C-alpha positions in Angstrom: -49.4 44.5 -82.2 -52.1 45.4 -80.9 -54.5 44.8 -78.0 -52.9 43.0 -75.0 -49.8 42.1 -77.2 -49.3 45.7 -77.5 -49.6 46.6 -73.9 -47.1 43.8 -73.2 -44.6 44.9 -75.6 -44.9 48.6 -74.3 -44.9 47.5 -70.7 -42.4 44.6 -70.6 -40.3 45.1 -73.7 -40.1 48.4 -75.3 -37.7 50.1 -72.3 -35.1 47.1 -72.5 -35.6 45.6 -76.4 -32.0 45.1 -76.5 -32.2 42.4 -73.5 -34.9 40.4 -75.2 -34.2 37.5 -77.2 -36.9 36.8 -79.9 -37.8 33.2 -78.5 -38.0 34.7 -74.8 -40.0 37.5 -76.5 -42.6 35.2 -78.0 -42.7 32.8 -75.1 -43.3 35.4 -72.5 -45.9 37.2 -75.3 -47.8 33.8 -75.7 -47.9 33.2 -71.8 -49.4 36.8 -71.7 -51.9 36.7 -74.0 -53.2 33.1 -73.5 -54.7 31.5 -70.7 -52.5 29.0 -68.8 -54.4 25.8 -70.1 -54.7 27.0 -73.8 -52.4 24.2 -74.8 -54.5 21.5 -72.7 -57.6 22.9 -74.5 -56.2 22.6 -77.7 -55.3 19.1 -77.1 -59.0 18.5 -75.8 -60.4 20.1 -79.1 -58.0 17.9 -81.1 -59.1 14.8 -79.5 -63.0 15.5 -79.5 -63.0 17.0 -83.1 -65.9 15.4 -85.2 -67.2 15.7 -88.7 -70.6 16.1 -87.5 -71.9 16.0 -91.2 -69.6 18.7 -92.6 -67.4 18.1 -95.4 -64.5 16.1 -95.0 -62.3 18.8 -96.1 -63.6 21.3 -93.5 -62.7 18.4 -90.8 -59.1 17.9 -92.2 -58.7 21.7 -92.2 -60.0 21.9 -88.5 -57.8 19.0 -87.2 -54.8 20.5 -89.1 -55.3 23.9 -87.4 -55.7 22.1 -84.3 -52.6 20.0 -84.9 -50.6 23.1 -85.8 -51.5 24.5 -82.4 -50.9 21.6 -80.7 -47.5 21.0 -82.2 -45.6 17.7 -82.6 -48.3 16.0 -84.0 -47.2 13.1 -86.3 -48.9 12.4 -90.0 -50.1 9.1 -88.5 -51.4 10.7 -85.5 -53.4 13.2 -87.7 -54.5 10.3 -89.7 -56.0 8.3 -86.6 -57.8 11.4 -85.4 -59.5 11.9 -88.8 -60.6 8.3 -88.7 -61.9 8.9 -85.2 -63.5 11.9 -85.9 -65.3 11.1 -89.6 -68.9 10.1 -89.9 -69.8 6.3 -89.4 -70.8 6.2 -93.0 -67.2 7.6 -94.1 -65.2 5.2 -92.2 -67.5 2.1 -93.7 -66.5 3.6 -97.3 -63.0 3.7 -96.7 -62.9 0.3 -94.8 -64.2 -1.2 -98.1 
């Protein structure tokens, strides 16, 4: 650990490490290191993700990373985000 994570561990956890459950530690660490609206921001990025003339593979990679950070995204939802985010000419080709 380094930075904010290390500071959190040293100040909050290290003196009472036996009292911490892993899931509680990870939740508190996340809350300490990321802003309270992080999850909402990731949803916004996912909803607004666009290809913008980049390779389709790059768009898919970005969508998968955002979906992983949001959690609970089903495959069909990811496909829908991809369909809505790729350039129009790609949608036209896929629709043929």
